[in-house]
C-alpha positions in Angstrom: -14.2 7.5 5.2 -13.9 3.4 5.2 -13.4 1.5 7.6 -11.4 -1.7 8.2 -14.3 -3.3 7.9 -15.4 -1.9 4.6 -11.8 -2.9 3.3 -9.9 -5.7 4.6 -11.3 -7.0 7.7 -13.8 -9.7 6.4 -11.8 -9.8 3.3 -10.8 -13.3 2.2 -7.2 -14.1 1.7 -6.7 -16.4 -1.0 -2.5 -16.5 -1.0 -0.5 -16.4 2.6 2.7 -15.9 2.4 3.7 -17.0 5.7 6.4 -15.6 8.2 9.1 -19.1 7.4 8.8 -17.5 4.0 10.6 -14.7 1.7 10.0 -14.3 -1.9 12.3 -12.6 -4.4 10.6 -11.4 -7.3 7.5 -9.5 -8.6 4.7 -11.6 -7.2 0.9 -10.3 -9.3 -1.9 -11.7 -7.8 -5.7 -10.7 -7.3 -8.0 -11.3 -4.9 -6.9 -10.8 -1.1 -2.8 -11.1 -0.3 -2.2 -11.5 3.4 1.9 -11.3 3.2 3.3 -12.3 7.2 6.8 -13.1 5.3 9.0 -11.5 3.5 9.0 -10.2 -0.9 11.7 -8.4 -1.9 10.5 -7.6 -5.2 7.1 -5.7 -6.6 3.5 -6.1 -5.8 1.1 -6.0 -8.3 -2.7 -6.8 -8.9 -5.2 -5.3 -11.6 -7.0 -1.6 -11.1 -10.2 -2.1 -10.3 -9.9 -5.7 -9.7 -10.5 -5.2 -5.7 -7.8 -6.6 -4.8 -6.3 -5.9 -1.3 -3.0 -6.7 0.0 -2.4 -6.8 3.7 1.2 -6.2 5.5 1.1 -7.9 9.3 3.5 -6.5 11.5 5.5 -9.2 11.4 5.3 -8.7 6.9 8.0 -6.9 5.2 7.8 -5.5 1.4 11.5 -4.7 -0.6 9.7 -3.1 -3.5 6.7 -1.6 -5.2 3.2 -2.0 -4.3 0.3 -1.3 -6.3 -3.1 -2.4 -5.7 -6.5 -1.0 -5.5 -6.4 -1.5 -1.7 -3.3 -2.1 0.8 -3.2 -2.4 4.6 0.1 -2.4 6.1 0.7 -2.6 9.5 4.7 -4.1 8.6 7.6 -2.7 6.6 7.5 -1.8 3.3 10.8 -0.5 1.8 9.4 1.0 -1.5 6.7 3.3 -3.1 2.9 2.3 -2.5 0.6 2.8 -5.6 -3.3 2.3 -4.0 -6.0 3.5 -6.4 -8.8 3.5 -4.3 -8.1 3.1 -0.3 -4.4 2.9 2.2 -4.9 1.8 5.5 -1.4 2.6 7.9 -1.9 0.8 10.8 0.0 1.5 14.1 3.0 -0.8 13.1 3.6 0.8 9.7 6.7 2.1 8.6 6.6 2.7 4.6 9.7 4.3 3.0 8.5 5.8 -0.5 6.2 7.8 -1.6 2.5 6.9 -1.1 0.0 7.2 -3.8 -3.5 7.3 -2.8 -7.2 8.4 -3.7 -8.5 7.2 0.5 -5.9 6.9 3.1 -6.7 5.9 7.1 -3.5 7.0 8.9 -3.6 5.4 12.7 -1.0 7.3 15.3 2.3 5.6 14.8 1.9 4.9 11.4 5.4 6.8 9.9 5.6 7.6 6.0 9.2 8.4 5.6 8.7 10.3 1.7 5.9 11.5 -0.1 2.1 11.5 0.8 0.6 12.4 -3.5 -3.5 12.3 -3.5 -4.7 11.2 -6.7 -8.3 12.2 -8.3 -10.9 9.0 -9.0 -8.9 7.4 -12.0 -5.7 9.7 -12.1 -3.3 6.9 -11.6 -0.1 9.0 -13.5 2.3 10.3 -11.1 2.5 14.1 -10.9 5.5 15.8 -11.8 7.9 17.1 -9.1 7.2 20.9 -10.9 3.4 20.2 -9.6 3.7 18.1 -6.7 6.2 21.5 -5.3 3.6 24.0 -6.3 1.2 22.7 -4.0 2.9 22.6 -1.4 3.8 26.1 -1.5 1.9 28.2 0.8 1.8 32.6 -0.1 
């Protein structure tokens, strides 16, 4: 399993959204994005780019997040697609589905939605019938 040190703690954040900032609209980014403020729109990074988005305990995103590496310690209202790694820290609150390859979830984190494990290279959404079949226990 990856640790915070491996996937974000030492990452250089190219862009900082301050606690005093609210952005309305989609944000496309590369590199590192740290969010202390509010984004009302989608966050999008290219798959395979190694980009990292970190939502601090002060941050909030109202929209879908699509990035290789995602670290959440704040509030997200929308689906999260982490093609490589997601960390849900103690104060994380996600209202939406989470699609991930590898996940670290700390005690106290909340997900109000479904968790969907994705195979390496499989970024497509599984049909509901497949998800229901996987959850069925005989």
